[in-house]
C-alpha positions in Angstrom: 0.1 0.0 0.1 1.5 3.5 -1.0 1.6 6.4 1.1 -1.0 8.0 -1.3 -3.5 5.5 -0.2 -3.0 5.3 3.2 -3.3 9.2 3.9 -6.5 11.0 2.2 -6.1 13.7 -0.4 -7.5 17.0 0.7 -9.0 20.0 -1.5 -9.9 23.2 0.0 -12.3 25.3 -2.3 -12.2 29.0 -1.9 -14.6 31.4 -3.3 -14.2 35.0 -3.2 -17.1 37.2 -1.8 -19.6 34.0 -1.4 -22.5 35.2 1.3 -22.9 32.5 3.8 -26.6 32.3 3.0 -25.9 31.7 -0.6 -26.5 27.8 -1.1 -29.5 26.1 -2.3 -29.4 23.7 0.8 -29.2 26.9 3.1 -32.8 27.6 2.0 -31.9 30.4 -0.4 -35.3 31.1 -2.5 -33.6 31.4 -6.2 -30.1 30.4 -6.0 -29.3 27.3 -7.9 -26.2 25.2 -6.7 -27.1 21.9 -7.3 -23.7 20.1 -7.4 -22.5 22.1 -3.9 -26.0 21.2 -2.4 -25.5 17.3 -3.4 -22.0 17.1 -2.2 -22.5 19.0 1.0 -25.7 17.7 2.2 -23.9 14.3 2.3 -21.3 15.7 4.6 -21.4 18.3 7.2 -22.4 22.0 6.7 -21.8 24.5 9.6 -24.3 27.2 9.3 -22.7 29.6 11.9 -19.5 30.0 10.1 -17.7 33.3 10.0 -14.7 35.5 8.9 -13.6 37.5 12.0 -12.2 39.9 9.6 -14.3 40.1 6.4 -12.3 41.3 3.9 -9.8 39.5 1.4 -6.3 39.9 2.9 -7.0 39.5 6.6 -9.4 37.0 6.1 -7.1 34.9 4.2 -4.4 35.5 6.8 -6.6 33.8 9.2 -7.5 30.9 6.7 -4.2 30.1 5.6 -2.3 30.5 9.1 -4.8 29.1 11.6 -4.2 32.3 13.6 -6.4 34.9 15.5 -6.5 38.6 13.9 -4.6 39.7 17.0 -1.9 37.2 16.4 -1.4 37.7 12.7 -2.0 41.4 13.1 -4.4 42.2 9.9 -7.3 43.8 11.3 -8.2 45.8 8.2 -7.5 45.7 4.4 -3.9 47.1 3.3 -1.9 45.9 0.5 1.8 45.4 0.3 2.5 44.2 3.8 4.8 41.1 3.8 3.5 37.4 4.5 5.9 36.0 7.1 4.6 33.5 9.4 6.5 30.6 10.9 3.4 28.0 9.7 0.7 28.1 7.2 -1.7 25.3 6.1 0.2 24.6 2.8 3.6 24.1 4.7 1.9 21.8 7.5 0.8 19.5 4.7 4.3 19.6 2.8 6.0 19.0 5.9 4.1 16.0 6.6 4.8 14.2 3.0 1.8 15.8 1.0 2.3 17.4 -2.4 0.9 21.0 -2.1 -0.4 23.3 -5.0 -2.8 26.2 -5.2 -4.7 27.5 -8.1 -6.1 30.7 -8.3 -6.2 33.8 -5.6 -3.4 34.0 -3.0 -3.4 37.7 -2.2 -0.5 37.6 -0.2 2.9 39.9 -0.6 5.0 39.6 -2.3 2.8 38.3 -4.8 4.8 35.6 -5.9 5.2 34.2 -2.3 4.2 30.8 -2.4 3.5 30.6 1.4 4.3 27.0 1.8 2.9 25.8 -1.2 5.1 23.5 -3.7 3.6 25.6 -6.6 1.1 28.0 -7.3 -1.0 28.8 -10.5 -1.7 32.6 -9.4 -4.7 34.7 -10.5 -5.4 37.2 -7.7 -8.0 39.0 -10.0 -7.5 42.5 -11.3 -5.0 43.6 -8.2 -4.4 47.0 -8.6 -1.5 47.0 -6.0 0.4 44.6 -8.2 -0.8 45.1 -11.7 2.0 47.6 -13.0 2.7 47.8 -16.6 5.8 50.2 -16.1 7.5 47.9 -13.7 6.9 44.7 -16.1 4.5 43.2 -13.3 1.2 42.5 -15.5 1.9 39.0 -16.6 4.7 38.2 -14.0 2.0 38.5 -11.1 -0.9 36.7 -12.9 -0.4 33.4 -14.4 -4.0 33.5 -15.8 -3.2 36.4 -18.0 -0.3 34.6 -19.5 -2.4 31.5 -20.1 -5.2 33.8 -21.5 -2.9 35.5 -24.1 -1.4 32.4 -25.5 -4.9 31.1 -26.1 -7.0 33.8 -27.2 -4.9 36.8 -28.6 -1.3 38.4 -27.7 -3.2 41.4 -26.2 -6.1 39.9 -24.8 -7.1 41.1 -21.1 -9.6 40.0 -18.9 -10.0 43.9 -18.5 -11.3 44.2 -22.0 -14.8 44.9 -21.2 -13.7 48.0 -18.9 -15.7 46.4 -16.0 -14.3 47.4 -12.8 -13.3 44.9 -10.4 -14.9 46.6 -7.6 -18.0 48.1 -9.2 -21.5 46.6 -9.3 -22.1 46.8 -13.0 -23.4 43.6 -14.8 -21.7 42.7 -17.8 -21.7 39.1 -19.3 -18.4 37.6 -20.0 -17.1 38.9 -23.6 -15.0 36.0 -24.8 -15.2 32.1 -24.8 -16.8 30.4 -21.6 -13.6 28.1 -21.4 -11.5 31.4 -21.0 -13.4 32.6 -17.9 -11.3 32.9 -14.8 -13.8 30.5 -13.0 -13.1 28.0 -15.9 -9.3 28.4 -15.7 -9.3 27.5 -11.8 -11.1 24.0 -12.7 -8.7 23.7 -16.0 -5.7 24.2 -14.0 -6.9 21.9 -10.9 -7.5 19.2 -13.6 -4.1 19.7 -15.2 -2.5 19.4 -11.7 -4.4 15.9 -11.2 -2.8 14.8 -14.7 0.7 15.7 -13.6 0.4 14.8 -9.6 2.9 12.5 -8.1 1.0 9.2 -7.9 3.4 8.2 -4.8 2.2 11.2 -2.6 -1.1 12.2 -1.2 -1.9 15.9 -2.3 -3.3 19.2 -0.8 -4.9 21.0 -3.7 -6.3 24.8 -3.0 -8.6 25.7 -5.9 -9.1 29.7 -5.2 -11.9 31.2 -7.3 -11.7 35.1 -7.6 -15.5 35.4 -8.3 -18.3 35.7 -7.3 -16.5 39.0 -6.3 -16.9 41.8 -9.0 -16.6 42.2 -11.9 -19.9 40.8 -12.2 -19.1 39.1 -15.3 -20.8 35.7 -15.7 -21.4 33.6 -18.9 -24.5 35.3 -20.7 -26.5 32.2 -20.3 -26.3 31.9 -16.5 -27.2 35.9 -16.2 -30.2 35.5 -18.4 -31.6 32.7 -16.2 -31.7 34.8 -13.4 -32.9 38.0 -15.0 -36.1 35.8 -15.7 -36.5 34.9 -12.1 -38.4 36.7 -9.2 -35.2 37.6 -7.3 -35.9 38.7 -3.5 -35.2 42.4 -2.9 -32.7 43.5 -0.1 -33.7 43.8 3.3 -33.4 47.3 5.2 -33.9 48.5 8.7 -34.7 51.4 10.3 -31.4 51.5 11.8 -29.5 52.0 8.9 -29.4 55.8 8.5 -28.6 56.2 12.2 -25.5 54.0 11.7 -24.3 54.9 8.3 -26.0 58.3 7.2 -27.9 58.8 4.1 -27.0 57.4 1.1 -27.7 57.5 -2.6 -29.9 54.3 -3.2 -29.9 52.1 -6.3 -33.3 51.7 -8.1 -34.9 48.2 -7.9 -34.1 47.2 -11.3 -30.6 48.0 -11.1 -30.3 46.0 -7.8 -32.2 42.9 -9.4 -29.7 43.0 -12.3 -26.9 43.2 -9.6 -28.3 40.1 -7.8 -28.8 38.3 -11.0 -25.4 38.5 -11.9 -24.1 37.5 -8.5 -26.0 34.5 -8.4 -25.1 33.7 -11.9 -21.3 33.8 -10.9 -22.2 31.3 -8.2 -23.9 28.9 -10.3 -21.0 29.0 -12.8 -18.7 28.2 -10.2 -20.9 25.3 -9.0 -20.6 23.7 -12.3 -17.2 24.3 -12.5 -16.6 22.8 -9.0 -18.5 19.7 -10.4 -16.5 19.5 -13.5 -13.3 19.3 -11.1 -15.0 16.7 -8.8 -16.0 14.2 -11.8 -12.5 14.5 -13.2 -11.2 13.7 -10.1 -12.9 10.8 -9.6 -12.0 9.6 -13.1 -8.3 9.7 -12.0 -9.3 7.3 -9.3 -9.4 9.5 -6.4 -13.0 8.9 -5.6 -13.4 7.8 -2.0 -9.9 8.9 -0.8 -10.5 12.8 -0.9 -11.5 15.3 1.9 -13.2 18.3 0.5 -14.1 21.7 2.1 -15.8 24.5 0.5 -15.8 28.1 2.0 -15.1 31.9 1.2 -12.9 34.5 2.8 -16.0 36.8 3.4 -19.6 37.7 2.0 -21.1 40.7 0.4 -24.0 42.7 1.7 -25.5 42.9 -1.9 -27.8 45.8 -1.0 -28.8 44.5 2.2 -29.1 47.7 4.5 -28.1 49.7 1.8 -24.7 48.2 1.9 -22.5 46.5 -0.7 -19.3 44.6 -0.7 -17.7 43.5 2.9 -15.8 44.9 5.8 -18.9 45.4 8.1 -20.1 43.0 10.8 -23.6 42.0 9.8 -24.1 38.7 8.3 -24.1 39.2 4.6 -20.3 40.4 5.0 -19.2 38.6 7.9 -20.9 35.0 7.6 -19.4 32.4 5.0 -20.2 29.2 3.8 -18.7 25.9 5.3 -19.0 22.5 4.1 -17.0 19.2 4.4 -17.8 16.3 2.3 -15.7 13.1 0.9 -17.7 11.6 -2.0 -17.5 7.8 -1.8 -15.9 7.5 2.0 -17.5 7.7 5.5 -14.2 10.1 6.4 -17.1 12.9 6.7 -20.0 11.2 8.4 -23.6 12.7 7.4 -24.4 15.4 9.8 -27.3 17.9 9.0 -26.6 21.5 9.2 -24.8 22.6 12.5 -26.3 25.8 13.9 -24.8 25.6 17.2 -21.1 25.6 16.7 -20.0 29.1 15.9 -17.0 28.3 13.4 -14.4 30.9 12.1 -11.8 30.6 9.0 -8.8 29.8 11.5 -10.8 26.5 12.4 -10.3 25.3 8.6 -6.4 24.5 9.1 -6.6 22.2 12.0 -10.0 20.6 10.8 -8.4 19.4 7.7 -5.1 18.4 9.3 -7.2 16.7 11.7 -9.3 14.7 9.5 -6.3 13.9 7.7 -5.0 12.1 10.7 -2.0 15.0 10.6 -0.3 16.9 13.4 -1.7 20.4 13.9 1.3 22.8 14.9 1.1 24.3 18.3 0.9 27.9 17.1 -2.6 27.2 15.6 -5.3 29.2 17.4 -8.1 27.7 15.6 -10.0 24.8 16.8 -10.6 21.6 15.0 -14.3 20.9 14.0 -13.4 17.1 13.1 -14.9 15.8 16.6 -17.9 18.0 15.8 -18.0 16.3 12.2 -17.7 13.0 13.7 -20.5 13.5 16.4 -18.4 13.9 19.4 -19.0 16.0 22.6 -16.2 18.4 22.4 -15.9 21.8 24.5 -16.4 24.6 22.0 -16.1 28.5 22.1 -19.1 30.2 23.7 -18.5 33.3 21.1 -16.3 34.8 18.4 -14.9 38.0 18.4 -14.5 39.6 14.8 -13.4 43.3 13.7 -12.6 45.3 10.7 -12.1 49.0 10.0 -14.9 50.7 8.3 -14.2 54.0 6.7 -17.9 55.4 6.9 -19.8 57.9 9.3 -16.9 57.8 11.7 -17.4 54.1 12.5 -13.8 53.5 13.1 -13.1 49.8 13.9 -16.5 47.9 13.7 -16.0 45.3 16.2 -18.5 42.1 16.7 -19.2 39.5 19.5 -21.3 36.5 17.9 -22.7 33.6 19.7 -25.0 30.9 18.3 -27.8 33.0 19.3 -26.9 36.7 19.4 -24.7 39.4 17.9 -23.3 42.4 19.6 -21.4 45.4 17.6 -19.5 48.1 18.8 -17.9 50.8 16.8 -14.8 52.1 18.2 -15.2 55.6 16.2 -18.2 56.7 17.7 -19.2 54.3 20.5 -22.4 52.9 18.5 -23.7 49.9 19.8 -26.2 47.4 18.5 -27.4 43.9 19.5 -29.3 41.2 17.2 -31.4 38.1 18.1 -29.8 35.9 15.1 -32.3 32.9 16.0 -35.4 34.9 15.5 -34.1 37.9 13.2 -31.1 36.4 11.2 -31.4 39.4 8.7 -30.6 41.8 11.5 -33.7 44.1 11.1 -34.3 44.8 14.9 -31.6 46.4 17.0 -32.3 45.1 20.4 -29.8 47.6 22.0 -32.4 50.3 22.5 -34.6 47.9 24.6 -34.5 48.3 28.2 -35.1 44.7 28.8 -32.0 43.8 27.1 -29.7 45.9 29.5 -28.3 42.7 31.3 -27.4 40.8 28.0 -25.8 44.0 26.4 -23.6 44.4 29.6 -22.6 40.7 29.2 -21.6 41.0 25.5 -20.0 44.4 26.2 -17.9 42.6 28.9 -17.0 39.8 26.7 -15.5 42.4 24.2 -13.8 44.1 27.1 -11.9 40.9 27.7 -10.8 40.5 24.0 -9.7 44.1 23.8 -8.0 44.6 27.3 -4.7 44.2 26.3 -4.9 45.6 22.4 -2.5 48.1 21.3 -5.2 50.9 20.5 -6.1 51.0 24.0 -9.8 50.5 23.3 -10.3 49.8 27.1 -9.5 52.0 30.3 -10.7 51.3 33.5 -12.5 48.1 32.2 -14.6 50.3 30.0 -14.8 50.6 26.3 -13.3 54.0 25.0 -14.2 55.2 21.6 -12.5 57.5 19.5 -9.0 55.9 19.4 -6.7 55.8 16.5 -6.9 52.7 14.3 -4.9 50.8 11.6 -5.2 48.0 9.3 -2.4 46.5 10.5 -1.4 46.2 14.1 2.1 47.8 15.3 4.2 44.5 14.9 3.6 44.3 11.3 3.8 48.2 10.3 7.1 49.0 8.4 9.3 51.3 10.5 
């Protein structure tokens, strides 16, 4: 028996900006993700999974290192800060005999830092910080673009449509479908299977840049959703108080934005199935553990907000599912709504499920005992945060339990409290209700405990202090 058959292969699938409620199996009214639904429903789905720092760079720091934001030092979005950590999920697999490879988005720095992977096929999307024509870094930092230009045209670019990577302007993909970045991720993942070392198990990461804008799905997928009755975003009476008056998009534009976003997801779902089917054809059926997740979500118009960085469910909650087709490595378990999981838990969980050692430095908790139905002591709550450059909010911190979410804004001291069991869309702020005073105090004390030793001096005399200066990176990461 070879080492490859003794140890399971592991495939980590990451989508960029995929909301936690956006799976058919999670009860979404229109979204079509039949292949993910089929696979995850036969594994374990965690319905209370979060990104503690919901934007690309800090979220991926937690996911790829298994560390909390207080340790990896990234509490907001900032490019150009070197990734220098003693361990990573890829290094942990490599050190224990696995062949490791990543396809797609890394969003580390320097851009070609493999961060523990044996090899990388890189595509971070339209990465403004690294996309510099004058320095010759256009194709150097983007393997997808080099691949596209060989196959389509010497001057082709995935920016040919002019569709900005952070704007919500639907524009169907303007090239052949097989050239789409989401298709490319599966294509290169399949190519890895072709050339993979058969004497070693593998750890493969498939990291899709979509459904993050640009909203450029294939036309067929977009048109399918345009014909559906797409639910409108939710809004609450607390919105203007928190974020001020905003210019609202008209209903038809919002419907088109949501149609394009969902179409991106359906296309990725098909591409994931394409990879899984080919993976089976290579003889790996029954010997691979899969994990599907995202780095963060997208508000998608809820509460008149878009993109990420805020503490609300649309932004902070992520999908998290584990499955192993053809084996009992992931016993069937219905959606788990009680264990509050975080991206830092993925690294120890996958190592544990593969029967490998977990580095002592890792701060995440393995979900493997939960998946296997074992009794395990779990965290009472999760602390998350992110700097929000709107309306003097400063750093928006949150404490989330299986039942409630508490929010505190360091800039202006605003607080919110939501009952997530009864009000998952966060329409009713309970912090203004006198009968919730004790619960509000309890959550406030939890946040004080989390922040008491932080460099920003958020806590003084056992009380939260607003108005402190904040930075997207903690002091030990800053370049002096």
